C-alpha positions in Angstrom: 104.1 69.2 105.4 103.5 70.4 101.5 102.2 68.1 98.4 103.0 67.9 95.0 102.3 66.6 91.7 103.2 66.9 87.8 100.9 66.4 85.1 101.9 66.7 81.4 100.0 67.3 78.8 101.3 66.8 74.6 99.6 69.5 72.6 99.3 69.8 69.1 99.9 73.6 68.6 103.3 75.4 68.7 104.5 76.3 72.3 103.6 80.3 71.6 99.7 79.3 70.8 99.8 77.6 74.1 101.9 79.5 76.6 98.8 82.1 75.4 96.3 80.7 75.4 97.1 79.1 79.4 97.1 82.6 80.1 93.3 83.5 78.9 90.9 83.9 81.7 87.7 82.9 79.3 90.3 79.8 78.8 90.5 79.4 82.4 87.0 80.0 83.4 85.4 78.1 80.5 87.7 74.9 81.6 86.2 75.4 85.2 82.6 75.3 84.3 81.5 72.6 87.2 82.9 74.4 89.6 81.6 77.7 88.5 85.1 79.4 88.4 85.1 83.0 87.6 87.4 86.2 87.9 85.7 88.6 90.3 89.5 91.0 91.3 91.8 91.8 89.6 92.4 90.9 85.8 89.2 88.9 84.8 88.8 89.3 81.3 91.7 88.4 78.4 95.2 87.3 79.1 97.5 87.1 81.9 100.8 88.7 82.3 103.5 89.6 84.2 102.5 90.5 87.9 99.1 90.0 87.3 96.6 89.4 89.7 93.1 87.3 89.9 90.8 86.7 92.4 88.8 83.5 91.7 85.9 82.9 93.2 84.8 78.8 93.0 83.1 76.0 94.6 84.8 73.1 96.0 83.5 70.1 97.9 80.3 72.2 98.4 81.8 75.6 100.0 82.4 78.8 97.7 85.9 80.0 98.3 88.0 82.6 97.3 91.8 83.3 96.3 93.9 85.8 94.8 96.4 84.6 92.4 99.9 86.4 91.1 101.8 85.8 88.2 104.7 85.7 89.9 107.2 84.2 86.8 106.9 84.8 83.0 109.6 84.0 80.1 107.2 83.4 77.5 106.4 81.6 75.8 108.8 79.0 77.8 107.4 79.0 81.7 104.8 81.4 84.2 104.1 80.4 87.9 101.3 81.2 89.2 101.1 81.6 93.1 98.2 82.0 95.9 98.7 86.0 97.6 95.7 84.8 100.2 92.9 81.8 99.9 92.8 78.6 100.7 95.9 77.0 100.8 98.9 77.6 103.3 100.7 77.7 99.8 100.1 77.8 96.3 102.5 77.2 93.4 101.5 76.4 89.6 104.9 77.1 87.7 103.6 75.4 83.9 106.6 74.9 81.5 106.4 74.8 77.8 108.9 73.1 74.9 108.8 71.6 71.6 107.9 68.3 71.6 110.6 66.2 70.7 109.2 65.5 67.3 108.5 69.4 66.3 105.3 68.5 66.3 103.2 70.3 69.2 104.0 72.1 72.6 104.9 69.1 75.6 103.6 70.7 78.4 104.3 70.3 81.7 102.2 71.4 85.0 103.9 71.2 89.1 101.7 71.9 91.6 103.2 72.2 94.8 100.4 73.2 97.6 99.7 72.8 101.6 96.8 72.7 102.9 95.6 74.7 106.0 94.4 73.2 109.5 97.8 71.7 110.3 97.4 68.2 110.8 93.9 67.7 109.8 95.0 70.0 106.6 97.8 67.0 105.8 95.6 63.8 106.7 93.0 66.1 103.5 96.2 66.4 101.7 96.7 62.4 101.5 93.7 61.2 101.9 91.9 64.1 98.7 93.1 67.5 97.8 96.4 65.7 95.4 93.6 63.5 93.7 90.4 66.2 93.8 93.6 69.0 92.6 95.2 66.9 90.0 91.8 65.8 88.8 90.9 69.3 88.1 94.4 70.2 85.7 93.2 67.1 84.1 90.3 68.7 83.1 92.1 72.2 82.5 94.8 70.7 80.0 92.0 68.5 78.1 89.8 71.5 77.7 93.0 74.0 76.6 94.6 70.7 74.8 90.9 70.6 73.0 91.0 74.3 72.1 94.4 75.2 70.9 94.6 72.1 68.5 92.0 73.7 66.7 93.2 76.7 66.9 96.1 75.6 65.3 94.8 73.1 63.1 95.0 74.0 59.1 91.5 75.5 57.7 89.8 73.2 55.6 
């Protein structure tokens, strides 16, 4: 079994800025401060690009974990995909889509996360009861941080 969820965020900044900022290791680390997430191998600072790998170390549910992700799809400024190549999930795919808002005043960012927990039937129970909600909350937290940073950057001075 696998779970999938989607989060849509309107950001008042141009798609190129939102796209690039979404690939910032430092932004990701700052947005996940509560779980002490940090890049420990691969690309550990700056912007991720096509084919880049990064290994994250964090603490979730009181348990330390590591996950190595690969930027497996990249079409600036419209789309990128990160996928787990090593880590706690049976599968983790996170598609990031960026389109100009209908009114032309910003970016509609759509995150589509498809994941499968390990541990067979127990993992399925964890997906349904805990993980899906927990992971969606993490994406919402990350997106709120991204929105704040990019809107501040895109705002005209004064």
